[in-house]
C-alpha positions, -999 to 999 in steps of 0.1 A, spaced: 0 0 0 14 34 -9 1 68 2 13 102 -9 30 125 16 3 139 40 -23 113 30 -39 95 59 -57 62 62 -74 45 91 -70 7 96 -89 -14 122 -72 -46 133 -85 -67 162 -109 -39 171 -82 -13 174 -81 17 151 -47 28 138 -42 59 118 -14 60 92 0 91 77 25 91 49 56 111 59 72 136 35 106 120 40 92 85 33 77 59 55 47 63 78 38 79 111 11 59 129 -11 66 160 -39 50 180 -67 75 185 -79 58 217 -44 63 232 -32 98 221 3 93 235 8 61 215 27 71 183 53 52 162 67 51 127 82 28 101 98 28 67 71 6 53 34 2 61 40 -33 75 69 -21 97 49 8 110 20 -15 119 44 -39 137 60 -9 155 27 6 166 14 -27 179 46 -29 201 42 7 212 5 0 221 16 -29 243 40 -5 261 13 22 265 -11 -4 280 16 -18 303 24 17 316 -12 25 324 -22 23 361 -47 -5 367 -84 6 365 -101 10 398 -122 -20 408 -159 -13 406 -166 -41 432 -167 -29 467 -164 -53 496 -192 -53 520 -183 -51 557 -183 -85 574 
């Protein structure tokens, strides 16, 4: 897949949306809209996808655990 510099495409894989933008210098910059701090790049579309999937794992690992919605009743 080839995009022109500045072109953007959204790809959904395993329920996660990734946004790819062709870079002027070549390659792709990719982000995950659900995690704004999760950004990566790659020389090819495939490399960019692999890199953003790795970056997303790191973003998810760095997140604090969600608070439990279950409250313990006093005994």
